[in-house]
C-alpha positions in Angstrom: 111.9 121.1 82.6 112.6 119.0 85.9 112.2 114.9 85.9 109.1 113.2 87.5 109.8 112.7 91.1 108.9 108.4 91.7 105.9 107.7 93.6 106.8 107.4 97.3 105.7 104.4 99.4 102.4 106.2 100.5 101.4 106.3 96.2 102.5 102.9 95.8 100.3 101.5 99.3 96.9 103.8 97.9 97.0 102.1 94.0 97.8 98.6 95.2 95.2 99.3 97.8 92.4 100.6 95.1 93.8 97.6 92.6 92.9 95.3 95.2 89.4 96.8 96.2 88.6 96.8 92.6 90.1 92.7 92.4 87.9 92.1 95.5 84.8 93.8 93.9 85.1 91.9 90.6 85.2 88.7 92.4 83.0 89.5 95.3 80.1 91.0 94.0 78.3 91.1 97.9 81.4 93.3 98.5 80.6 96.1 96.2 77.3 96.0 97.9 78.7 96.5 101.2 81.0 99.5 100.2 77.9 101.5 99.0 76.0 100.1 102.1 78.7 101.5 104.4 79.4 104.7 102.2 75.6 105.5 102.5 75.3 104.8 106.5 78.7 107.0 106.9 77.2 110.0 104.8 74.0 110.1 106.8 75.6 110.0 109.9 78.1 112.8 108.7 75.1 114.5 107.9 73.1 114.0 110.9 76.4 115.1 113.2 78.0 118.2 112.1 80.3 118.0 115.2 81.2 114.0 114.2 82.2 116.0 110.7 83.9 118.4 112.1 85.8 116.4 114.1 86.8 113.8 111.7 88.0 117.1 109.3 90.1 118.6 112.5 92.0 115.0 113.0 92.4 114.2 109.1 90.2 111.0 109.4 87.8 112.5 107.2 89.7 112.8 104.4 91.4 109.1 104.8 87.6 107.5 105.4 86.2 106.3 102.0 89.8 104.8 101.4 90.2 103.0 104.5 90.7 99.7 104.0 92.0 96.9 105.5 92.3 92.9 104.0 93.6 89.4 105.3 95.9 86.8 103.9 96.8 83.3 105.1 100.4 82.0 104.2 102.0 78.8 104.1 105.5 79.0 104.8 108.4 80.9 106.7 109.7 81.9 103.1 105.6 83.2 101.8 106.4 85.3 105.0 109.9 86.7 104.5 108.4 87.3 100.8 105.5 89.5 101.9 107.6 91.5 104.6 109.9 92.4 101.6 107.0 93.1 99.2 104.8 95.2 101.6 107.9 97.2 102.8 107.8 98.9 99.1 104.5 100.1 99.9 106.0 101.3 103.2 104.0 98.9 105.9 105.7 97.2 108.6 104.7 94.6 111.0 103.1 95.7 113.8 102.0 93.3 116.9 102.4 89.0 117.4 98.6 87.7 117.5 98.6 84.0 118.5 95.2 82.5 117.3 95.9 79.3 118.1 94.6 79.5 121.8 91.1 80.4 120.1 91.0 77.6 117.5 92.6 78.7 114.9 95.8 77.2 114.0 97.9 80.1 113.3 99.9 83.3 114.4 99.5 86.8 112.9 101.1 90.5 112.5 99.2 93.5 110.8 101.6 94.9 108.2 100.6 98.8 108.3 102.1 102.3 107.6 103.5 103.8 111.4 103.9 107.3 110.7 100.9 110.2 111.3 101.4 111.7 107.1 101.5 107.8 106.1 98.5 106.8 108.1 96.8 110.3 106.7 97.8 109.2 103.3 96.4 105.5 103.4 96.0 103.5 106.4 95.7 100.6 104.4 97.0 97.3 106.6 96.9 93.7 105.9 95.9 91.2 108.5 98.9 88.5 108.0 98.7 85.3 109.4 101.6 82.2 109.1 99.8 78.5 108.9 101.3 76.6 111.9 101.8 73.3 110.6 103.0 71.8 113.7 99.2 72.1 114.8 98.6 69.1 112.5 98.7 66.2 114.6 98.5 63.2 111.8 102.3 63.3 111.1 101.8 61.4 107.6 98.9 65.0 106.8 101.7 67.0 108.4 104.6 65.9 106.1 102.6 66.2 103.1 101.1 69.4 103.6 104.8 70.2 103.9 105.6 69.0 100.6 102.6 70.9 98.6 103.8 74.2 100.4 107.4 73.3 99.6 106.5 73.6 96.1 104.6 76.6 95.7 106.0 80.1 94.9 103.4 83.1 95.2 106.3 85.3 94.0 107.1 86.1 90.2 110.4 86.8 89.0 109.2 89.9 87.6 107.8 91.2 91.1 111.1 90.0 93.3 113.5 92.0 90.5 111.7 95.1 91.1 111.6 94.2 95.2 115.3 93.9 95.0 115.7 96.7 93.3 113.9 99.1 95.9 115.8 96.9 98.6 119.2 98.2 96.9 118.0 101.5 97.3 116.4 102.2 93.7 113.8 104.5 93.4 110.8 102.6 91.3 109.2 105.2 88.3 105.6 105.1 87.1 105.9 102.4 85.0 107.9 100.4 87.8 104.9 100.7 90.4 102.2 100.2 87.6 104.2 96.4 87.0 104.8 96.0 90.5 100.8 96.5 91.2 100.0 94.3 88.8 102.1 91.7 89.6 101.8 91.5 93.3 98.1 91.9 92.8 98.2 88.3 91.4 99.7 87.1 94.9 95.7 87.5 96.5 94.1 86.6 93.4 91.4 84.2 94.0 91.6 80.5 91.8 89.0 78.3 91.9 91.6 75.6 90.8 93.0 73.4 93.6 96.5 72.5 93.7 95.6 69.0 95.2 93.6 66.0 94.5 90.0 66.0 96.3 91.1 63.3 99.0 94.1 65.4 100.2 91.8 68.3 100.3 89.3 66.1 102.3 91.8 64.9 104.7 93.3 68.5 105.1 89.5 70.3 105.8 88.8 67.3 108.4 92.2 68.5 110.3 90.9 72.5 109.9 88.8 74.0 107.4 91.7 77.2 107.9 94.6 74.8 106.6 92.9 73.0 103.8 92.5 76.9 103.0 95.8 78.0 103.0 97.6 74.2 101.6 95.5 73.4 98.7 95.9 76.8 96.1 97.6 78.5 94.1 98.9 81.5 96.6 97.4 83.5 99.7 94.2 85.0 98.2 93.1 87.9 99.8 89.9 86.3 101.8 88.3 89.6 103.0 88.3 92.9 102.7 87.4 95.7 105.1 85.6 99.4 104.8 85.3 101.3 107.8 81.8 102.4 109.0 81.2 105.0 111.3 78.1 103.3 112.8 78.5 99.4 112.8 75.3 98.8 114.5 73.0 100.5 111.9 75.6 98.5 108.7 74.4 94.9 110.7 70.7 95.8 110.9 70.8 96.7 107.4 72.8 94.3 105.7 69.5 92.1 105.3 67.6 94.3 103.5 70.7 94.1 100.6 70.9 90.7 100.6 73.6 90.1 102.6 73.6 87.5 105.7 75.7 89.0 108.6 77.1 87.2 111.4 75.3 86.9 114.5 77.0 89.1 117.0 79.5 91.8 116.3 82.8 91.2 117.6 84.5 94.0 120.2 83.2 96.1 122.6 79.5 97.1 122.7 78.6 100.4 121.2 79.4 103.3 123.7 79.3 107.0 123.6 83.0 106.9 123.2 84.2 104.3 120.8 87.6 102.1 121.8 89.2 99.9 119.9 87.6 97.8 117.1 84.2 96.3 116.5 83.8 94.1 113.6 81.2 91.9 111.6 81.1 90.1 108.5 78.3 88.7 106.1 78.9 84.8 105.9 81.7 83.3 103.6 80.9 81.9 100.3 80.5 78.4 99.0 82.7 78.3 95.9 83.1 75.9 93.0 86.5 74.7 92.8 88.0 72.0 90.4 89.7 68.9 91.9 91.1 65.9 90.6 90.9 62.5 91.5 94.6 61.0 92.5 94.8 59.4 88.9 93.8 62.6 87.5 90.1 62.3 86.7 88.5 65.7 87.4 86.2 66.1 90.7 84.0 69.0 91.5 84.1 70.5 94.8 83.3 73.4 96.7 85.1 75.5 99.1 84.4 78.1 101.5 86.6 80.7 102.8 86.3 84.4 101.4 83.9 86.9 103.0 83.0 90.0 103.7 83.6 92.3 106.7 83.1 95.6 108.3 84.6 97.4 111.5 84.7 100.3 112.8 87.2 102.3 114.8 87.3 104.0 118.2 90.1 105.0 120.4 93.5 103.3 121.1 93.6 102.2 124.4 97.0 102.5 126.8 98.4 99.1 128.9 96.1 99.7 131.7 93.2 100.4 129.4 93.7 97.0 127.9 94.2 95.6 130.6 91.1 96.9 132.0 88.9 95.8 128.2 90.6 92.0 128.5 88.9 91.8 132.2 85.4 92.8 131.4 85.7 91.0 128.1 86.5 87.9 130.8 84.0 89.1 133.1 81.3 89.3 130.2 81.9 85.7 129.1 81.3 84.7 133.0 78.0 87.2 133.4 76.6 85.4 130.4 76.4 81.9 131.3 72.7 81.1 129.3 72.1 85.1 129.4 72.4 86.7 125.9 76.2 87.6 125.6 75.3 91.0 124.0 73.4 92.1 127.7 75.9 90.4 129.1 78.7 92.4 127.6 76.9 95.9 127.8 76.8 94.8 131.3 80.4 93.9 132.4 81.1 97.9 130.1 79.2 99.8 132.6 82.8 99.9 134.6 84.5 101.1 131.7 84.7 105.0 131.8 82.4 106.5 128.9 83.7 110.0 128.9 87.0 111.2 126.7 87.7 113.4 129.7 87.8 110.6 131.9 89.5 108.4 129.8 92.4 110.6 129.4 92.8 111.2 133.2 92.3 108.0 134.1 95.3 107.0 131.5 92.9 104.6 129.6 93.5 105.8 126.0 95.7 107.9 124.0 95.1 111.6 122.9 97.0 113.4 120.1 97.3 116.9 121.5 97.0 120.5 119.7 97.3 124.2 121.1 94.4 125.8 120.2 93.8 129.1 118.5 92.7 131.0 121.8 95.7 129.2 123.4 98.3 131.0 120.6 96.5 133.9 120.9 96.4 134.3 124.4 98.7 136.6 126.6 101.7 134.4 128.0 100.7 135.4 131.5 97.1 133.8 131.1 99.0 130.3 129.9 101.7 130.5 132.9 101.3 128.4 135.8 98.8 126.0 134.4 99.2 122.5 133.8 97.9 120.1 131.1 94.7 119.6 132.7 95.1 123.6 133.4 95.2 124.2 129.4 92.9 122.2 128.2 89.9 123.3 130.9 90.7 127.3 129.5 90.6 126.0 126.1 94.3 126.4 125.3 95.0 123.1 124.3 92.8 120.6 122.5 92.9 116.6 122.3 91.9 114.2 120.6 91.5 110.5 120.8 94.2 108.2 118.5 92.4 106.2 116.8 93.3 102.4 117.2 95.1 101.4 113.9 95.7 97.7 114.7 93.6 94.1 115.4 92.3 92.3 118.5 93.2 88.7 118.3 89.4 87.9 120.4 87.8 89.1 117.6 90.0 87.8 115.0 89.5 84.5 116.0 85.8 85.0 116.5 85.7 86.5 112.7 87.6 83.7 111.1 85.7 80.7 113.6 82.1 82.4 112.3 83.3 82.1 108.6 85.1 78.8 109.0 82.6 76.9 110.9 83.3 73.6 112.4 86.1 71.7 111.6 89.1 70.8 113.7 89.5 71.1 117.6 88.1 73.9 119.6 91.6 75.2 121.0 95.2 74.1 120.9 97.7 74.0 123.3 99.5 76.9 124.7 103.1 77.7 123.3 105.3 80.4 123.0 105.9 80.8 119.2 106.7 84.2 118.6 110.3 84.0 118.4 109.6 81.1 115.6 107.8 83.7 113.9 109.7 86.5 113.8 112.1 84.4 112.5 110.9 83.7 109.9 109.4 87.0 109.5 113.4 88.1 109.7 112.9 90.7 111.7 111.2 91.5 115.8 107.6 92.9 114.5 107.1 96.7 116.4 105.1 97.0 119.7 101.7 99.1 118.5 101.8 100.4 122.2 105.1 101.8 121.8 103.4 103.7 118.3 100.5 104.9 120.2 102.6 106.3 123.1 105.5 108.0 121.3 102.5 109.4 118.7 101.2 111.1 121.6 104.3 112.4 123.9 105.6 114.0 120.5 102.1 116.0 119.8 101.9 116.7 123.5 105.7 118.0 123.1 104.8 120.2 120.2 101.4 121.9 121.3 103.8 122.8 124.9 106.4 124.2 122.8 103.7 126.3 120.5 102.4 127.5 123.6 105.5 128.7 125.4 105.2 125.7 128.1 107.6 123.5 127.1 108.8 123.8 131.1 105.9 121.2 131.8 107.3 117.7 132.1 106.1 115.1 129.3 106.2 111.7 129.4 
């Protein structure tokens, strides 16, 4: 009998994401309520809309829907970011995109660790939005030095986990026992701890500088601060949350409701106020509280091209001008009437990315019927199908909006602009991947395959 094949990155990622979800559900019961609500809304929508159900099944999204999650963590040092990169690499997750949230008043810059290939995304699309605190944005030099010293003493990766990661980096496959140990040890990095690692006075000073800085610096490790299931109707979930004992944030971040969803829409329930054990400088116990962890929901739409993103960003800016005392939701809807809202117009105008495939009718048709048709003609004849590519990434303005709504006040509303990407990538130990390049490659490859299947490799692609 042949020995069992060692678990691959997709299997390890799925095991870890399920373990993290179970841990967070135990730590934050409202997250469990949220999961149940999202599951029920999705099921009802799929029952009522067979066409949507068929579309999701055809594109492979139906199978991944129930397991789809993204989490978010906040790291304190370049060494922690480098370690986390190596840990996520074991799970087949790569850093995609660079997000500077400082301009929106959040003193971090970030990337998203996620799988990048179609098969990997279909197997488990787990993502972790990973932020690195920017201590240089703390204006008080003494406090900045104190925070750096605290973080320098912190070690978030256990020796056993570090050894497993080193074996993986050396090209050694991890067996089932190794993977079980890896998941258990990695999970400890993200576990919540109700004891602060600093005295109460230090916590208050860091909290006054910015609540997020206190969240990063004052605890044993980068506890997961939210997990996010994917819904097919975020407006419905938002409306139903109060009836389930959940207080949602006031507005949904991202684009408005559309017939053809684009990019990413997000909402959340308010962060929990949790009891924390502090001490005085002389070691006496002090009871306090901390607000950081919350539940989030997302609805993912089509990935936009560079042209589409430019239009999206312009209309988002227009909405803020239009608002000027009016309800923002209405201003957003008004501004986005300028964004095409049919899949055909989005494709023809090059605003969104698509996945192409030869249809059964196209494969069965005589070559003579396919010859002479360009891509648009093949689509019109029913020989070539196209489906929008799911947006797998994040929006910096929306991320900042979620962070701010759950962190509340504290700290400046914005920091001076600076080009910190090079420093982030140096800490990471590699460049981040460009999400637009990934979508372009995926779209181009699918179109080439489809045209080859139809005997039309003569058509120019890309």
